[in-house]
Short mmCIF file of the C-alpha atoms (twelve columns), coordinates in Angstrom:
data_MODEL
# 
_entry.id   MODEL 
# 
loop_
_atom_site.group_PDB 
_atom_site.id 
_atom_site.type_symbol 
_atom_site.label_atom_id 
_atom_site.label_alt_id 
_atom_site.label_comp_id 
_atom_site.label_asym_id 
_atom_site.label_seq_id 
_atom_site.Cartn_x 
_atom_site.Cartn_y 
_atom_site.Cartn_z 
_atom_site.pdbx_PDB_model_num 
ATOM 1  C CA . MET A 1  9.629   -28.824 -51.008 1 
ATOM 2  C CA . CYS A 2  5.930   -27.945 -50.328 1 
ATOM 3  C CA . LEU A 3  4.470   -25.009 -51.562 1 
ATOM 4  C CA . GLY A 4  1.184   -23.100 -50.916 1 
ATOM 5  C CA . ILE A 5  -0.592  -22.664 -54.350 1 
ATOM 6  C CA . PRO A 6  -3.577  -20.586 -55.369 1 
ATOM 7  C CA . GLY A 7  -6.594  -22.281 -56.656 1 
ATOM 8  C CA . GLU A 8  -9.673  -20.852 -57.663 1 
ATOM 9  C CA . VAL A 9  -12.969 -22.445 -55.761 1 
ATOM 10 C CA . VAL A 10 -15.288 -24.145 -58.314 1 
ATOM 11 C CA . GLU A 11 -17.948 -25.687 -56.141 1 
ATOM 12 C CA . LEU A 12 -18.603 -26.629 -52.745 1 
ATOM 13 C CA . HIS A 13 -19.356 -30.011 -51.874 1 
ATOM 14 C CA . PRO A 14 -22.884 -30.670 -51.186 1 
ATOM 15 C CA . GLU A 15 -22.704 -33.565 -48.995 1 
ATOM 16 C CA . GLN A 16 -19.477 -32.258 -47.083 1 
ATOM 17 C CA . PRO A 17 -19.335 -28.607 -46.167 1 
ATOM 18 C CA . ASP A 18 -15.739 -28.761 -45.189 1 
ATOM 19 C CA . LEU A 19 -14.795 -29.612 -48.934 1 
ATOM 20 C CA . ALA A 20 -14.552 -27.769 -52.016 1 
ATOM 21 C CA . LYS A 21 -13.753 -28.530 -55.790 1 
ATOM 22 C CA . VAL A 22 -10.754 -26.271 -56.526 1 
ATOM 23 C CA . ASN A 23 -8.942  -25.606 -60.007 1 
ATOM 24 C CA . VAL A 24 -5.328  -25.285 -59.686 1 
ATOM 25 C CA . SER A 25 -3.748  -24.796 -63.222 1 
ATOM 26 C CA . GLY A 26 -6.525  -26.578 -64.917 1 
ATOM 27 C CA . VAL A 27 -6.177  -29.424 -62.341 1 
ATOM 28 C CA . LYS A 28 -9.343  -29.951 -60.376 1 
ATOM 29 C CA . ARG A 29 -9.242  -31.485 -56.858 1 
ATOM 30 C CA . LEU A 30 -11.178 -31.356 -53.604 1 
ATOM 31 C CA . ILE A 31 -9.638  -29.652 -50.830 1 
ATOM 32 C CA . ASN A 32 -10.546 -29.272 -47.190 1 
ATOM 33 C CA . ILE A 33 -11.924 -25.730 -46.485 1 
ATOM 34 C CA . GLY A 34 -12.648 -26.284 -42.874 1 
ATOM 35 C CA . LEU A 35 -9.775  -24.009 -41.400 1 
ATOM 36 C CA . LEU A 36 -11.973 -21.098 -43.220 1 
ATOM 37 C CA . ALA A 37 -14.884 -21.961 -41.162 1 
ATOM 38 C CA . ASP A 38 -15.224 -18.555 -39.912 1 
ATOM 39 C CA . ASP A 39 -15.371 -17.091 -43.646 1 
ATOM 40 C CA . PRO A 40 -15.665 -19.938 -45.780 1 
ATOM 41 C CA . PRO A 41 -15.015 -19.315 -49.466 1 
ATOM 42 C CA . LYS A 42 -17.494 -19.390 -52.269 1 
ATOM 43 C CA . PRO A 43 -17.366 -20.453 -55.709 1 
ATOM 44 C CA . GLY A 44 -15.325 -17.897 -57.885 1 
ATOM 45 C CA . GLU A 45 -12.951 -16.894 -55.058 1 
ATOM 46 C CA . TRP A 46 -9.489  -17.795 -54.423 1 
ATOM 47 C CA . VAL A 47 -7.780  -19.545 -51.587 1 
ATOM 48 C CA . LEU A 48 -4.095  -20.477 -51.038 1 
ATOM 49 C CA . ILE A 49 -3.610  -24.292 -50.860 1 
ATOM 50 C CA . HIS A 50 -1.058  -26.388 -48.723 1 
ATOM 51 C CA . VAL A 51 -1.163  -29.954 -48.527 1 
ATOM 52 C CA . GLY A 52 -4.806  -30.354 -49.482 1 
ATOM 53 C CA . PHE A 53 -6.037  -27.656 -46.909 1 
ATOM 54 C CA . ALA A 54 -6.923  -24.103 -47.941 1 
ATOM 55 C CA . LEU A 55 -5.058  -21.758 -45.327 1 
ATOM 56 C CA . SER A 56 -6.496  -18.568 -46.491 1 
ATOM 57 C CA . LYS A 57 -8.754  -16.536 -48.862 1 
ATOM 58 C CA . ILE A 58 -6.825  -14.609 -51.360 1 
ATOM 59 C CA . ASP A 59 -7.809  -12.047 -54.055 1 
ATOM 60 C CA . GLU A 60 -7.562  -12.777 -57.744 1 
ATOM 61 C CA . ALA A 61 -4.641  -10.179 -58.313 1 
ATOM 62 C CA . GLU A 62 -2.754  -12.130 -55.350 1 
ATOM 63 C CA . ALA A 63 -3.227  -15.484 -56.777 1 
ATOM 64 C CA . ALA A 64 -1.905  -13.920 -60.309 1 
ATOM 65 C CA . ALA A 65 1.296   -12.610 -58.639 1 
ATOM 66 C CA . ALA A 66 1.660   -16.102 -56.592 1 
ATOM 67 C CA . MET A 67 1.293   -18.075 -59.626 1 
ATOM 68 C CA . ALA A 68 3.950   -15.953 -61.613 1 
ATOM 69 C CA . PHE A 69 6.282   -16.523 -58.743 1 
ATOM 70 C CA . LEU A 70 5.863   -20.125 -58.610 1 
ATOM 71 C CA . GLU A 71 6.191   -20.618 -62.360 1 
ATOM 72 C CA . GLY A 72 9.254   -18.593 -62.136 1 
ATOM 73 C CA . ILE A 73 11.041  -21.243 -59.752 1 
ATOM 74 C CA . GLY A 74 10.634  -23.872 -62.261 1 
ATOM 75 C CA . GLN A 75 10.980  -27.723 -61.177 1 
ATOM 76 C CA . ALA A 76 9.465   -27.352 -57.764 1 
ATOM 77 C CA . TYR A 77 6.434   -25.817 -59.195 1 
ATOM 78 C CA . GLU A 78 6.358   -28.535 -61.901 1 
ATOM 79 C CA . ASP A 79 6.641   -30.954 -59.269 1 
ATOM 80 C CA . GLU A 80 3.826   -29.809 -57.334 1 
ATOM 81 C CA . ILE A 81 1.500   -29.368 -60.206 1 
ATOM 82 C CA . ALA A 82 2.479   -32.939 -61.180 1 
ATOM 83 C CA . ALA A 83 1.242   -34.157 -57.809 1 
ATOM 84 C CA . LEU A 84 -2.069  -32.389 -58.113 1 
ATOM 85 C CA . ARG A 85 -2.555  -34.043 -61.543 1 
ATOM 86 C CA . GLY A 86 -1.831  -37.316 -59.820 1 
ATOM 87 C CA . SER A 87 -4.960  -36.728 -57.619 1 
ATOM 88 C CA . LEU A 88 -7.055  -35.624 -60.491 1 
ATOM 89 C CA . ILE A 89 -10.891 -35.942 -59.767 1 
ATOM 90 C CA . GLU A 90 -12.304 -34.859 -63.334 1 
# 
């Protein structure tokens, strides 16, 4: 199962404007924000991530609700976070 997971944008990649460093439950990784070119996220904003792409911007309340739901479903969430940790950039 692949999940959409909320992440907070930490910084934009200075050399590649379609990439951003995002914090997902303490795991930081680069994601592609190219699908949000019409309204790109800024540091401090939240995005919904699926397979390395930001699909939409969400607010902090939506992010918190999504994380609570994901934590509640158990193993699928743990598997997704483990996959993110495997691509840790910091």
